N, C-alpha and C positions, 0 to 999 in steps of 0.2 A: 659530868666528867671531871675529875680532880686534876689539877696541874700543881707542879711544884717548882719553885724558885730556890737556887742556893745563893746565899748572900755571904760573901766573904768580907772581912774587915781589913781592907788594903793596907792601911797605914799603922795598923796595930803594933807592928814590929818596932817602930820608931818611938814608941811611947814609953818604953823603959818600965819604971816601977809603977807608973800610971796606967798601964795596959788594961787592967781589969776595970778600973773605973771608966776608962774611955769606952771599952766595949759594953759595959752596962748601960751607959748613956745612950749609945747608939741603938741598942736592942730597945730601950724604953721609947726612943723616938720612932723607931720603925713601928713598934706595937701601936703607939698612939696614932700613927698615921693610917695603918691599914687594918687594924683590929676590928673597927666598925664595919668592914667589908666581909665579915665571917671568915677571916683567915686563921689558920692554925699555925703555930710556931714549935719548932724543935730545935734547941740549941746544943751543939756539939763542938767542943773545943772553940776554935776561933771562927765557927761557921754558924749560919742560922738557915734553917730550912723552913721555907713558908709554903703551906699547902692551901689551896683556894680552889674555887669553882672556876672552870674555864671561861665562863662568860664574864668574869671580873678581871681578866688578865690585863687588858689595856689600861683599865683604871688603876690597878695595882702598880704597874710598871710606871705609869706617870707619876704616882705618889712617891715611889722609891727614887725616882730620878732627882727629887728635890732634896735628898738627904746625902751630905758629903761624907766621904770616908768609907764608903762601901763599894764593893765591885760585884 
């Protein structure tokens, strides 16, 4: 069974002209942490949708908790 998490970039509105660079770095960090867990990503505007197997839910959530700047 597939599950999905919506990740929003919380402080991105405060970044001004650096917003794109800030979001790109956050996405790269997220991918580095959870891509080895066979997660798939879809980026739309200032949101990232992560699709994964239900059995990996707890592990993915624990890894995402270590990344600041996301909600």
